[in-house]
N, CA, C, O and the ligand as a Tripos MOL2 file, in Angstrom:
@<TRIPOS>MOLECULE
protein
  309   307    78     0     0
PROTEIN
NO_CHARGES

@<TRIPOS>ATOM
      1 N         126.2110   97.3380   88.1180 N.3       1 MET1
      2 CA        125.1910   96.7640   87.2800 C.3       1 MET1
      3 C         125.4550   97.0180   85.9040 C.2       1 MET1
      4 O         125.6010   98.1480   85.4380 O.2       1 MET1
      5 N         125.5190   95.8770   85.2120 N.am      2 LYS2
      6 CA        125.7310   95.9420   83.7320 C.3       2 LYS2
      7 C         124.3790   95.7810   82.8810 C.2       2 LYS2
      8 O         123.6580   94.7950   83.0390 O.2       2 LYS2
      9 N         124.1040   96.7050   82.0600 N.am      3 LEU3
     10 CA        122.8730   96.5590   81.2510 C.3       3 LEU3
     11 C         123.4490   96.2860   79.8460 C.2       3 LEU3
     12 O         124.5200   96.7450   79.4490 O.2       3 LEU3
     13 N         122.5790   95.4440   79.0960 N.am      4 SER4
     14 CA        122.9000   95.1610   77.7830 C.3       4 SER4
     15 C         121.5760   94.9820   76.9580 C.2       4 SER4
     16 O         120.4920   94.8350   77.5240 O.2       4 SER4
     17 N         121.7150   95.0010   75.6020 N.am      5 PRO5
     18 CA        120.5720   94.8140   74.7950 C.3       5 PRO5
     19 C         119.9260   93.4130   75.0920 C.2       5 PRO5
     20 O         118.7390   93.2320   74.8210 O.2       5 PRO5
     21 N         120.6580   92.4690   75.6200 N.am      6 ASN6
     22 CA        120.1500   91.1240   75.9100 C.3       6 ASN6
     23 C         119.3980   91.0590   77.1090 C.2       6 ASN6
     24 O         118.3360   90.4360   77.1380 O.2       6 ASN6
     25 N         119.8600   91.6560   78.1180 N.am      7 THR7
     26 CA        119.1380   91.7060   79.4550 C.3       7 THR7
     27 C         118.1350   92.8210   79.5020 C.2       7 THR7
     28 O         117.2250   92.7760   80.3290 O.2       7 THR7
     29 N         118.2570   93.8710   78.6170 N.am      8 ASN8
     30 CA        117.2350   94.9480   78.6730 C.3       8 ASN8
     31 C         116.9020   95.2350   77.2160 C.2       8 ASN8
     32 O         117.3230   96.2700   76.7000 O.2       8 ASN8
     33 N         116.1890   94.3940   76.5520 N.am      9 PRO9
     34 CA        115.6370   94.6110   75.1810 C.3       9 PRO9
     35 C         114.5700   95.6810   75.1360 C.2       9 PRO9
     36 O         113.9240   96.0060   76.1330 O.2       9 PRO9
     37 N         114.4080   96.2290   73.9010 N.am     10 PRO10
     38 CA        113.3900   97.1720   73.7000 C.3      10 PRO10
     39 C         111.9820   96.6110   74.2870 C.2      10 PRO10
     40 O         111.7050   95.4110   74.2910 O.2      10 PRO10
     41 N         111.2430   97.4940   74.7170 N.am     11 GLU11
     42 CA        109.9570   97.0320   75.2890 C.3      11 GLU11
     43 C         109.0820   96.5080   74.2610 C.2      11 GLU11
     44 O         108.9460   97.1850   73.2420 O.2      11 GLU11
     45 N         108.4220   95.3210   74.3800 N.am     12 PRO12
     46 CA        107.5740   94.8410   73.3390 C.3      12 PRO12
     47 C         106.1850   95.6060   73.4820 C.2      12 PRO12
     48 O         105.8470   96.1830   74.5160 O.2      12 PRO12
     49 N         105.4410   95.5450   72.3520 N.am     13 ASP13
     50 CA        104.2330   96.3080   72.2250 C.3      13 ASP13
     51 C         103.2330   95.9570   73.2930 C.2      13 ASP13
     52 O         102.4780   96.8060   73.7670 O.2      13 ASP13
     53 N         103.2350   94.6490   73.6810 N.am     14 ASP14
     54 CA        102.2450   94.2500   74.5790 C.3      14 ASP14
     55 C         102.7130   94.1170   76.0520 C.2      14 ASP14
     56 O         102.1770   93.3640   76.8650 O.2      14 ASP14
     57 N         103.7920   94.9450   76.3160 N.am     15 LEU15
     58 CA        104.4240   94.9690   77.7220 C.3      15 LEU15
     59 C         103.3950   95.6280   78.5940 C.2      15 LEU15
     60 O         102.8610   96.7010   78.3110 O.2      15 LEU15
     61 N         103.1290   94.8660   79.7560 N.am     16 LEU16
     62 CA        102.2860   95.5460   80.7700 C.3      16 LEU16
     63 C         103.1450   96.0670   81.9760 C.2      16 LEU16
     64 O         102.9280   97.1630   82.4940 O.2      16 LEU16
     65 N         104.0640   95.2700   82.3610 N.am     17 ILE17
     66 CA        104.9640   95.5770   83.4580 C.3      17 ILE17
     67 C         106.4080   95.1710   83.1200 C.2      17 ILE17
     68 O         106.6130   94.0590   82.6340 O.2      17 ILE17
     69 N         107.3900   96.0040   83.3490 N.am     18 ARG18
     70 CA        108.7650   95.6400   83.4020 C.3      18 ARG18
     71 C         109.3100   95.8280   84.7510 C.2      18 ARG18
     72 O         109.3870   96.9220   85.3090 O.2      18 ARG18
     73 N         109.7140   94.6120   85.2880 N.am     19 LEU19
     74 CA        110.4420   94.6210   86.5760 C.3      19 LEU19
     75 C         111.9430   94.3550   86.2620 C.2      19 LEU19
     76 O         112.3200   94.0410   85.1330 O.2      19 LEU19
     77 N         112.7510   94.4940   87.2900 N.am     20 HIS20
     78 CA        114.2290   94.1850   87.1360 C.3      20 HIS20
     79 C         114.6560   93.3450   88.2480 C.2      20 HIS20
     80 O         114.3110   93.5280   89.4150 O.2      20 HIS20
     81 N         115.4950   92.3290   87.7920 N.am     21 ASN21
     82 CA        115.9650   91.3820   88.8410 C.3      21 ASN21
     83 C         117.1870   92.1210   89.6270 C.2      21 ASN21
     84 O         117.4560   93.3110   89.4630 O.2      21 ASN21
     85 N         117.8220   91.3270   90.4220 N.am     22 GLN22
     86 CA        118.8810   91.8320   91.2210 C.3      22 GLN22
     87 C         120.1360   92.4290   90.4220 C.2      22 GLN22
     88 O         120.9210   93.2230   90.9420 O.2      22 GLN22
     89 N         120.2390   91.9910   89.1740 N.am     23 THR23
     90 CA        121.3860   92.4600   88.3730 C.3      23 THR23
     91 C         120.8660   93.5060   87.3450 C.2      23 THR23
     92 O         121.6610   93.9390   86.5110 O.2      23 THR23
     93 N         119.6140   93.9220   87.3590 N.am     24 GLY24
     94 CA        119.0410   94.9300   86.5480 C.3      24 GLY24
     95 C         118.4550   94.2770   85.1690 C.2      24 GLY24
     96 O         117.9970   95.0010   84.2840 O.2      24 GLY24
     97 N         118.5010   92.9920   85.0640 N.am     25 ALA25
     98 CA        117.9150   92.3550   83.8410 C.3      25 ALA25
     99 C         116.3930   92.4630   83.9350 C.2      25 ALA25
    100 O         115.7660   92.3620   84.9900 O.2      25 ALA25
    101 N         115.8630   92.6760   82.7320 N.am     26 ALA26
    102 CA        114.3420   92.9150   82.6810 C.3      26 ALA26
    103 C         113.6020   91.6630   82.9680 C.2      26 ALA26
    104 O         114.0250   90.5730   82.5830 O.2      26 ALA26
    105 N         112.4620   91.8100   83.6640 N.am     27 VAL27
    106 CA        111.5320   90.6900   83.7500 C.3      27 VAL27
    107 C         110.1720   91.2730   83.3010 C.2      27 VAL27
    108 O         109.5590   92.0990   83.9770 O.2      27 VAL27
    109 N         109.7410   90.7900   82.1130 N.am     28 ASP28
    110 CA        108.6080   91.4390   81.4740 C.3      28 ASP28
    111 C         107.3470   90.5910   81.6760 C.2      28 ASP28
    112 O         107.3500   89.3630   81.5890 O.2      28 ASP28
    113 N         106.2670   91.3370   81.9510 N.am     29 VAL29
    114 CA        104.9460   90.7730   82.0140 C.3      29 VAL29
    115 C         104.2750   91.3830   80.7140 C.2      29 VAL29
    116 O         104.2360   92.5860   80.4550 O.2      29 VAL29
    117 N         103.7670   90.3880   79.9570 N.am     30 THR30
    118 CA        103.2070   90.8780   78.6480 C.3      30 THR30
    119 C         101.7660   90.3020   78.5750 C.2      30 THR30
    120 O         101.3340   89.5480   79.4460 O.2      30 THR30
    121 N         101.0740   90.6750   77.5410 N.am     31 GLY31
    122 CA         99.6740   90.2410   77.2890 C.3      31 GLY31
    123 C          98.6380   91.3600   77.3120 C.2      31 GLY31
    124 O          98.9070   92.5010   76.9360 O.2      31 GLY31
    125 N          97.4450   90.9880   77.7700 N.am     32 THR32
    126 CA         96.2900   91.8730   77.6780 C.3      32 THR32
    127 C          95.6790   91.8800   79.0480 C.2      32 THR32
    128 O          95.1920   90.8580   79.5330 O.2      32 THR32
    129 N          95.7050   93.0380   79.6740 N.am     33 ASP33
    130 CA         95.1490   93.1540   81.0390 C.3      33 ASP33
    131 C          93.5690   92.8350   80.9450 C.2      33 ASP33
    132 O          92.7900   93.2170   80.0720 O.2      33 ASP33
    133 N          93.3190   92.0810   82.0130 N.am     34 GLY34
    134 CA         91.9360   91.5700   82.0620 C.3      34 GLY34
    135 C          91.7250   90.2260   81.3660 C.2      34 GLY34
    136 O          90.6080   89.7100   81.3660 O.2      34 GLY34
    137 N          92.7490   89.6610   80.7860 N.am     35 SER35
    138 CA         92.4490   88.3020   80.1860 C.3      35 SER35
    139 C          93.4460   87.2740   80.7670 C.2      35 SER35
    140 O          94.4300   87.6170   81.4220 O.2      35 SER35
    141 N          93.1580   86.1080   80.5130 N.am     36 PHE36
    142 CA         93.9600   84.9870   81.0060 C.3      36 PHE36
    143 C          95.0910   84.6640   80.1510 C.2      36 PHE36
    144 O          95.2990   83.5110   79.7730 O.2      36 PHE36
    145 N          95.8390   85.6690   79.8310 N.am     37 SER37
    146 CA         96.8720   85.5280   78.7870 C.3      37 SER37
    147 C          98.1360   86.3690   79.0890 C.2      37 SER37
    148 O          98.7780   86.8870   78.1750 O.2      37 SER37
    149 N          98.4760   86.4920   80.3840 N.am     38 CYS38
    150 CA         99.6150   87.3130   80.7580 C.3      38 CYS38
    151 C         100.7290   86.4300   81.2610 C.2      38 CYS38
    152 O         100.7200   85.9860   82.4090 O.2      38 CYS38
    153 N         101.7820   86.1560   80.3080 N.am     39 PRO39
    154 CA        102.9210   85.4160   80.8690 C.3      39 PRO39
    155 C         104.0120   86.3180   81.3120 C.2      39 PRO39
    156 O         103.8960   87.5220   81.0790 O.2      39 PRO39
    157 N         105.1150   85.8410   81.9580 N.am     40 TRP40
    158 CA        106.1610   86.6480   82.2750 C.3      40 TRP40
    159 C         107.4340   85.9450   81.8290 C.2      40 TRP40
    160 O         107.4890   84.7150   81.8020 O.2      40 TRP40
    161 N         108.4570   86.7180   81.4810 N.am     41 ARG41
    162 CA        109.7680   86.2800   80.9560 C.3      41 ARG41
    163 C         110.7950   86.9940   81.6230 C.2      41 ARG41
    164 O         110.7420   88.2140   81.7800 O.2      41 ARG41
    165 N         111.8230   86.2090   82.0600 N.am     42 CYS42
    166 CA        113.0620   86.9180   82.6850 C.3      42 CYS42
    167 C         114.2370   86.8470   81.5980 C.2      42 CYS42
    168 O         114.6400   85.7880   81.1180 O.2      42 CYS42
    169 N         114.7110   88.0600   81.2880 N.am     43 HIS43
    170 CA        115.8440   88.2590   80.3570 C.3      43 HIS43
    171 C         117.2420   88.0990   81.0770 C.2      43 HIS43
    172 O         118.3020   88.3120   80.4870 O.2      43 HIS43
    173 N         117.1640   87.7290   82.3270 N.am     44 GLY44
    174 CA        118.4050   87.4610   83.0750 C.3      44 GLY44
    175 C         118.7890   85.9490   82.9490 C.2      44 GLY44
    176 O         119.9010   85.5520   82.5990 O.2      44 GLY44
    177 N         117.7110   85.1500   83.2830 N.am     45 CYS45
    178 CA        118.1090   83.7850   83.3200 C.3      45 CYS45
    179 C         117.3660   83.0040   82.2660 C.2      45 CYS45
    180 O         117.6720   81.8300   82.0580 O.2      45 CYS45
    181 N         116.4150   83.5930   81.5980 N.am     46 GLY46
    182 CA        115.6650   82.8780   80.4550 C.3      46 GLY46
    183 C         114.4860   82.1720   80.9310 C.2      46 GLY46
    184 O         113.8270   81.5160   80.1230 O.2      46 GLY46
    185 N         114.1470   82.2360   82.1610 N.am     47 GLU47
    186 CA        113.0040   81.4920   82.7190 C.3      47 GLU47
    187 C         111.7230   82.1430   82.1790 C.2      47 GLU47
    188 O         111.6000   83.3670   82.2090 O.2      47 GLU47
    189 N         110.8270   81.3880   81.7150 N.am     48 ILE48
    190 CA        109.4500   81.9240   81.1670 C.3      48 ILE48
    191 C         108.3720   81.1410   81.9520 C.2      48 ILE48
    192 O         108.4770   79.9380   82.1900 O.2      48 ILE48
    193 N         107.3870   81.8640   82.3150 N.am     49 SER49
    194 CA        106.2210   81.2400   82.9340 C.3      49 SER49
    195 C         105.6090   80.1260   82.1910 C.2      49 SER49
    196 O         105.5100   80.2050   80.9660 O.2      49 SER49
    197 N         105.1910   79.0950   82.8350 N.am     50 ALA50
    198 CA        104.6810   77.9490   82.1830 C.3      50 ALA50
    199 C         103.4810   78.2050   81.2910 C.2      50 ALA50
    200 O         103.2620   77.5690   80.2600 O.2      50 ALA50
    201 N         102.7270   79.1740   81.7560 N.am     51 SER51
    202 CA        101.5350   79.5080   80.9080 C.3      51 SER51
    203 C         101.2040   80.8910   81.4380 C.2      51 SER51
    204 O         101.7180   81.3750   82.4460 O.2      51 SER51
    205 N         100.2730   81.5020   80.6480 N.am     52 GLY52
    206 CA         99.7200   82.7720   80.9610 C.3      52 GLY52
    207 C          98.7320   82.7490   82.1440 C.2      52 GLY52
    208 O          98.1940   81.6910   82.4710 O.2      52 GLY52
    209 N          98.5050   83.8240   82.7410 N.am     53 ASP53
    210 CA         97.4890   83.9110   83.9160 C.3      53 ASP53
    211 C          96.9730   85.3780   84.0020 C.2      53 ASP53
    212 O          97.4730   86.2380   83.2760 O.2      53 ASP53
    213 N          96.0590   85.6490   84.8090 N.am     54 TYR54
    214 CA         95.5410   86.8890   85.0780 C.3      54 TYR54
    215 C          96.7370   87.8270   85.5880 C.2      54 TYR54
    216 O          97.6450   87.4020   86.3020 O.2      54 TYR54
    217 N          96.6430   89.0450   85.1790 N.am     55 LEU55
    218 CA         97.7190   89.9870   85.4740 C.3      55 LEU55
    219 C          97.9990   89.9640   87.0010 C.2      55 LEU55
    220 O          99.1630   89.9500   87.4010 O.2      55 LEU55
    221 N          96.9570   89.9600   87.8530 N.am     56 GLU56
    222 CA         97.3300   90.0840   89.3220 C.3      56 GLU56
    223 C          98.1030   88.9350   89.8190 C.2      56 GLU56
    224 O          98.8340   89.0520   90.8030 O.2      56 GLU56
    225 N          97.9640   87.7730   89.1430 N.am     57 TYR57
    226 CA         98.6980   86.5860   89.6780 C.3      57 TYR57
    227 C         100.0920   86.5630   88.9610 C.2      57 TYR57
    228 O         101.0870   86.1970   89.5860 O.2      57 TYR57
    229 N         100.1600   86.9370   87.7090 N.am     58 THR58
    230 CA        101.4430   87.0260   87.0100 C.3      58 THR58
    231 C         102.2930   88.1210   87.6280 C.2      58 THR58
    232 O         103.5090   87.9660   87.7340 O.2      58 THR58
    233 N         101.7220   89.1490   88.0090 N.am     59 ARG59
    234 CA        102.4950   90.2860   88.5960 C.3      59 ARG59
    235 C         103.2260   89.8330   89.8090 C.2      59 ARG59
    236 O         104.3880   90.1960   89.9950 O.2      59 ARG59
    237 N         102.5640   89.0100   90.6930 N.am     60 GLN60
    238 CA        103.1720   88.6510   91.9820 C.3      60 GLN60
    239 C         104.2690   87.6530   91.7010 C.2      60 GLN60
    240 O         105.3300   87.6860   92.3240 O.2      60 GLN60
    241 N         103.9940   86.7100   90.7020 N.am     61 ARG61
    242 CA        104.9980   85.7060   90.4590 C.3      61 ARG61
    243 C         106.2070   86.2150   89.8600 C.2      61 ARG61
    244 O         107.3170   85.8060   90.2000 O.2      61 ARG61
    245 N         105.9990   87.2150   88.8560 N.am     62 ALA62
    246 CA        107.2270   87.9030   88.2460 C.3      62 ALA62
    247 C         107.9650   88.6980   89.2580 C.2      62 ALA62
    248 O         109.1950   88.6680   89.2610 O.2      62 ALA62
    249 N         107.2560   89.4530   90.1730 N.am     63 ASN63
    250 CA        107.9810   90.1270   91.1800 C.3      63 ASN63
    251 C         108.7620   89.2190   92.1580 C.2      63 ASN63
    252 O         109.8770   89.5510   92.5600 O.2      63 ASN63
    253 N         108.1600   88.0620   92.5380 N.am     64 ASP64
    254 CA        108.8530   87.1790   93.3170 C.3      64 ASP64
    255 C         110.0890   86.6200   92.6360 C.2      64 ASP64
    256 O         111.1040   86.4130   93.3020 O.2      64 ASP64
    257 N         110.0440   86.3710   91.3440 N.am     65 HIS65
    258 CA        111.1230   85.9220   90.5780 C.3      65 HIS65
    259 C         112.2030   87.0470   90.4340 C.2      65 HIS65
    260 O         113.3890   86.7380   90.5530 O.2      65 HIS65
    261 N         111.8800   88.1910   90.2120 N.am     66 ALA66
    262 CA        112.7450   89.3600   90.0840 C.3      66 ALA66
    263 C         113.5340   89.5340   91.3850 C.2      66 ALA66
    264 O         114.7260   89.8410   91.4020 O.2      66 ALA66
    265 N         112.8040   89.3220   92.4500 N.am     67 THR67
    266 CA        113.4940   89.5750   93.8260 C.3      67 THR67
    267 C         114.5310   88.6210   94.0550 C.2      67 THR67
    268 O         115.5550   88.9850   94.6340 O.2      67 THR67
    269 N         114.3720   87.3140   93.6270 N.am     68 LEU68
    270 CA        115.3320   86.3020   93.9090 C.3      68 LEU68
    271 C         116.3730   86.0110   92.8170 C.2      68 LEU68
    272 O         117.4070   85.4050   93.0960 O.2      68 LEU68
    273 N         116.1040   86.4400   91.5810 N.am     69 CYS69
    274 CA        116.9640   86.0950   90.4670 C.3      69 CYS69
    275 C         118.1830   87.0430   90.4040 C.2      69 CYS69
    276 O         118.0440   88.2650   90.4600 O.2      69 CYS69
    277 N         119.4500   86.4010   90.2780 N.am     70 ARG70
    278 CA        120.6480   87.1480   90.3410 C.3      70 ARG70
    279 C         121.3000   87.0250   88.8510 C.2      70 ARG70
    280 O         122.4360   87.4680   88.6850 O.2      70 ARG70
    281 N         120.6460   86.4750   87.8490 N.am     71 ALA71
    282 CA        121.2350   86.1430   86.5770 C.3      71 ALA71
    283 C         121.2420   87.2750   85.6550 C.2      71 ALA71
    284 O         120.3120   88.0800   85.6150 O.2      71 ALA71
    285 N         122.3500   87.3540   84.8640 N.am     72 SER72
    286 CA        122.3850   88.3690   83.7500 C.3      72 SER72
    287 C         123.1460   87.7370   82.6440 C.2      72 SER72
    288 O         124.1900   88.2100   82.1960 O.2      72 SER72
    289 N         122.5540   86.5970   82.2040 N.am     73 TYR73
    290 CA        123.3170   85.8870   81.1310 C.3      73 TYR73
    291 C         123.0460   86.6850   79.7820 C.2      73 TYR73
    292 O         121.9050   87.0090   79.4530 O.2      73 TYR73
    293 N         124.1000   86.9600   79.0710 N.am     74 HIS74
    294 CA        123.9630   87.9540   78.0260 C.3      74 HIS74
    295 C         123.8730   87.3350   76.5850 C.2      74 HIS74
    296 O         123.9960   88.0140   75.5660 O.2      74 HIS74
    297 N         123.6480   85.9920   76.5970 N.am     75 ARG75
    298 CA        123.6150   85.3450   75.1720 C.3      75 ARG75
    299 C         122.3560   84.5170   75.0890 C.2      75 ARG75
    300 O         122.2850   83.5600   74.3180 O.2      75 ARG75
    301 N         121.4370   84.8520   75.8190 N.am     76 LEU76
    302 CA        120.2180   84.1200   75.6020 C.3      76 LEU76
    303 C         119.5020   84.5820   74.3360 C.2      76 LEU76
    304 O         119.5050   85.7550   73.9630 O.2      76 LEU76
    305 N         118.9080   83.6170   73.7190 N.am     77 GLY77
    306 CA        118.1700   84.0110   72.4230 C.3      77 GLY77
    307 C         116.9600   84.8320   72.5910 C.2      77 GLY77
    308 O         116.3140   85.1880   71.6050 O.2      77 GLY77
    309 ZN        115.5620   85.2020   86.1110 Zn       78 ZN78
@<TRIPOS>BOND
     1     1     2 1
     2     2     3 1
     3     3     4 2
     4     3     5 am
     5     5     6 1
     6     6     7 1
     7     7     8 2
     8     7     9 am
     9     9    10 1
    10    10    11 1
    11    11    12 2
    12    11    13 am
    13    13    14 1
    14    14    15 1
    15    15    16 2
    16    15    17 am
    17    17    18 1
    18    18    19 1
    19    19    20 2
    20    19    21 am
    21    21    22 1
    22    22    23 1
    23    23    24 2
    24    23    25 am
    25    25    26 1
    26    26    27 1
    27    27    28 2
    28    27    29 am
    29    29    30 1
    30    30    31 1
    31    31    32 2
    32    31    33 am
    33    33    34 1
    34    34    35 1
    35    35    36 2
    36    35    37 am
    37    37    38 1
    38    38    39 1
    39    39    40 2
    40    39    41 am
    41    41    42 1
    42    42    43 1
    43    43    44 2
    44    43    45 am
    45    45    46 1
    46    46    47 1
    47    47    48 2
    48    47    49 am
    49    49    50 1
    50    50    51 1
    51    51    52 2
    52    51    53 am
    53    53    54 1
    54    54    55 1
    55    55    56 2
    56    55    57 am
    57    57    58 1
    58    58    59 1
    59    59    60 2
    60    59    61 am
    61    61    62 1
    62    62    63 1
    63    63    64 2
    64    63    65 am
    65    65    66 1
    66    66    67 1
    67    67    68 2
    68    67    69 am
    69    69    70 1
    70    70    71 1
    71    71    72 2
    72    71    73 am
    73    73    74 1
    74    74    75 1
    75    75    76 2
    76    75    77 am
    77    77    78 1
    78    78    79 1
    79    79    80 2
    80    79    81 am
    81    81    82 1
    82    82    83 1
    83    83    84 2
    84    83    85 am
    85    85    86 1
    86    86    87 1
    87    87    88 2
    88    87    89 am
    89    89    90 1
    90    90    91 1
    91    91    92 2
    92    91    93 am
    93    93    94 1
    94    94    95 1
    95    95    96 2
    96    95    97 am
    97    97    98 1
    98    98    99 1
    99    99   100 2
   100    99   101 am
   101   101   102 1
   102   102   103 1
   103   103   104 2
   104   103   105 am
   105   105   106 1
   106   106   107 1
   107   107   108 2
   108   107   109 am
   109   109   110 1
   110   110   111 1
   111   111   112 2
   112   111   113 am
   113   113   114 1
   114   114   115 1
   115   115   116 2
   116   115   117 am
   117   117   118 1
   118   118   119 1
   119   119   120 2
   120   119   121 am
   121   121   122 1
   122   122   123 1
   123   123   124 2
   124   123   125 am
   125   125   126 1
   126   126   127 1
   127   127   128 2
   128   127   129 am
   129   129   130 1
   130   130   131 1
   131   131   132 2
   132   131   133 am
   133   133   134 1
   134   134   135 1
   135   135   136 2
   136   135   137 am
   137   137   138 1
   138   138   139 1
   139   139   140 2
   140   139   141 am
   141   141   142 1
   142   142   143 1
   143   143   144 2
   144   143   145 am
   145   145   146 1
   146   146   147 1
   147   147   148 2
   148   147   149 am
   149   149   150 1
   150   150   151 1
   151   151   152 2
   152   151   153 am
   153   153   154 1
   154   154   155 1
   155   155   156 2
   156   155   157 am
   157   157   158 1
   158   158   159 1
   159   159   160 2
   160   159   161 am
   161   161   162 1
   162   162   163 1
   163   163   164 2
   164   163   165 am
   165   165   166 1
   166   166   167 1
   167   167   168 2
   168   167   169 am
   169   169   170 1
   170   170   171 1
   171   171   172 2
   172   171   173 am
   173   173   174 1
   174   174   175 1
   175   175   176 2
   176   175   177 am
   177   177   178 1
   178   178   179 1
   179   179   180 2
   180   179   181 am
   181   181   182 1
   182   182   183 1
   183   183   184 2
   184   183   185 am
   185   185   186 1
   186   186   187 1
   187   187   188 2
   188   187   189 am
   189   189   190 1
   190   190   191 1
   191   191   192 2
   192   191   193 am
   193   193   194 1
   194   194   195 1
   195   195   196 2
   196   195   197 am
   197   197   198 1
   198   198   199 1
   199   199   200 2
   200   199   201 am
   201   201   202 1
   202   202   203 1
   203   203   204 2
   204   203   205 am
   205   205   206 1
   206   206   207 1
   207   207   208 2
   208   207   209 am
   209   209   210 1
   210   210   211 1
   211   211   212 2
   212   211   213 am
   213   213   214 1
   214   214   215 1
   215   215   216 2
   216   215   217 am
   217   217   218 1
   218   218   219 1
   219   219   220 2
   220   219   221 am
   221   221   222 1
   222   222   223 1
   223   223   224 2
   224   223   225 am
   225   225   226 1
   226   226   227 1
   227   227   228 2
   228   227   229 am
   229   229   230 1
   230   230   231 1
   231   231   232 2
   232   231   233 am
   233   233   234 1
   234   234   235 1
   235   235   236 2
   236   235   237 am
   237   237   238 1
   238   238   239 1
   239   239   240 2
   240   239   241 am
   241   241   242 1
   242   242   243 1
   243   243   244 2
   244   243   245 am
   245   245   246 1
   246   246   247 1
   247   247   248 2
   248   247   249 am
   249   249   250 1
   250   250   251 1
   251   251   252 2
   252   251   253 am
   253   253   254 1
   254   254   255 1
   255   255   256 2
   256   255   257 am
   257   257   258 1
   258   258   259 1
   259   259   260 2
   260   259   261 am
   261   261   262 1
   262   262   263 1
   263   263   264 2
   264   263   265 am
   265   265   266 1
   266   266   267 1
   267   267   268 2
   268   267   269 am
   269   269   270 1
   270   270   271 1
   271   271   272 2
   272   271   273 am
   273   273   274 1
   274   274   275 1
   275   275   276 2
   276   275   277 am
   277   277   278 1
   278   278   279 1
   279   279   280 2
   280   279   281 am
   281   281   282 1
   282   282   283 1
   283   283   284 2
   284   283   285 am
   285   285   286 1
   286   286   287 1
   287   287   288 2
   288   287   289 am
   289   289   290 1
   290   290   291 1
   291   291   292 2
   292   291   293 am
   293   293   294 1
   294   294   295 1
   295   295   296 2
   296   295   297 am
   297   297   298 1
   298   298   299 1
   299   299   300 2
   300   299   301 am
   301   301   302 1
   302   302   303 1
   303   303   304 2
   304   303   305 am
   305   305   306 1
   306   306   307 1
   307   307   308 2
@<TRIPOS>SUBSTRUCTURE
     1 MET1         2 RESIDUE 1 A MET
     2 LYS2         6 RESIDUE 1 A LYS
     3 LEU3        10 RESIDUE 1 A LEU
     4 SER4        14 RESIDUE 1 A SER
     5 PRO5        18 RESIDUE 1 A PRO
     6 ASN6        22 RESIDUE 1 A ASN
     7 THR7        26 RESIDUE 1 A THR
     8 ASN8        30 RESIDUE 1 A ASN
     9 PRO9        34 RESIDUE 1 A PRO
    10 PRO10       38 RESIDUE 1 A PRO
    11 GLU11       42 RESIDUE 1 A GLU
    12 PRO12       46 RESIDUE 1 A PRO
    13 ASP13       50 RESIDUE 1 A ASP
    14 ASP14       54 RESIDUE 1 A ASP
    15 LEU15       58 RESIDUE 1 A LEU
    16 LEU16       62 RESIDUE 1 A LEU
    17 ILE17       66 RESIDUE 1 A ILE
    18 ARG18       70 RESIDUE 1 A ARG
    19 LEU19       74 RESIDUE 1 A LEU
    20 HIS20       78 RESIDUE 1 A HIS
    21 ASN21       82 RESIDUE 1 A ASN
    22 GLN22       86 RESIDUE 1 A GLN
    23 THR23       90 RESIDUE 1 A THR
    24 GLY24       94 RESIDUE 1 A GLY
    25 ALA25       98 RESIDUE 1 A ALA
    26 ALA26      102 RESIDUE 1 A ALA
    27 VAL27      106 RESIDUE 1 A VAL
    28 ASP28      110 RESIDUE 1 A ASP
    29 VAL29      114 RESIDUE 1 A VAL
    30 THR30      118 RESIDUE 1 A THR
    31 GLY31      122 RESIDUE 1 A GLY
    32 THR32      126 RESIDUE 1 A THR
    33 ASP33      130 RESIDUE 1 A ASP
    34 GLY34      134 RESIDUE 1 A GLY
    35 SER35      138 RESIDUE 1 A SER
    36 PHE36      142 RESIDUE 1 A PHE
    37 SER37      146 RESIDUE 1 A SER
    38 CYS38      150 RESIDUE 1 A CYS
    39 PRO39      154 RESIDUE 1 A PRO
    40 TRP40      158 RESIDUE 1 A TRP
    41 ARG41      162 RESIDUE 1 A ARG
    42 CYS42      166 RESIDUE 1 A CYS
    43 HIS43      170 RESIDUE 1 A HIS
    44 GLY44      174 RESIDUE 1 A GLY
    45 CYS45      178 RESIDUE 1 A CYS
    46 GLY46      182 RESIDUE 1 A GLY
    47 GLU47      186 RESIDUE 1 A GLU
    48 ILE48      190 RESIDUE 1 A ILE
    49 SER49      194 RESIDUE 1 A SER
    50 ALA50      198 RESIDUE 1 A ALA
    51 SER51      202 RESIDUE 1 A SER
    52 GLY52      206 RESIDUE 1 A GLY
    53 ASP53      210 RESIDUE 1 A ASP
    54 TYR54      214 RESIDUE 1 A TYR
    55 LEU55      218 RESIDUE 1 A LEU
    56 GLU56      222 RESIDUE 1 A GLU
    57 TYR57      226 RESIDUE 1 A TYR
    58 THR58      230 RESIDUE 1 A THR
    59 ARG59      234 RESIDUE 1 A ARG
    60 GLN60      238 RESIDUE 1 A GLN
    61 ARG61      242 RESIDUE 1 A ARG
    62 ALA62      246 RESIDUE 1 A ALA
    63 ASN63      250 RESIDUE 1 A ASN
    64 ASP64      254 RESIDUE 1 A ASP
    65 HIS65      258 RESIDUE 1 A HIS
    66 ALA66      262 RESIDUE 1 A ALA
    67 THR67      266 RESIDUE 1 A THR
    68 LEU68      270 RESIDUE 1 A LEU
    69 CYS69      274 RESIDUE 1 A CYS
    70 ARG70      278 RESIDUE 1 A ARG
    71 ALA71      282 RESIDUE 1 A ALA
    72 SER72      286 RESIDUE 1 A SER
    73 TYR73      290 RESIDUE 1 A TYR
    74 HIS74      294 RESIDUE 1 A HIS
    75 ARG75      298 RESIDUE 1 A ARG
    76 LEU76      302 RESIDUE 1 A LEU
    77 GLY77      306 RESIDUE 1 A GLY
    78 ZN78       309 GROUP 0 **** ****
């Protein structure tokens, strides 16, 4: 497992949950708990949720993505 600043950046201030995909790349759920504003972003493949949602739904989708994602692309912006 190779970790890098690109796949494991510093935790953002609004980080709620950090999951890791199959290669160890961070999948971050951010936003404010209790609001309809929690998106997720994968630092392995660059996928970003289409919109924010309540944490309980975003958490499940982010976890589903982390479980399946094998990417660790190191030059995503
Ligand atoms: Zn991914």
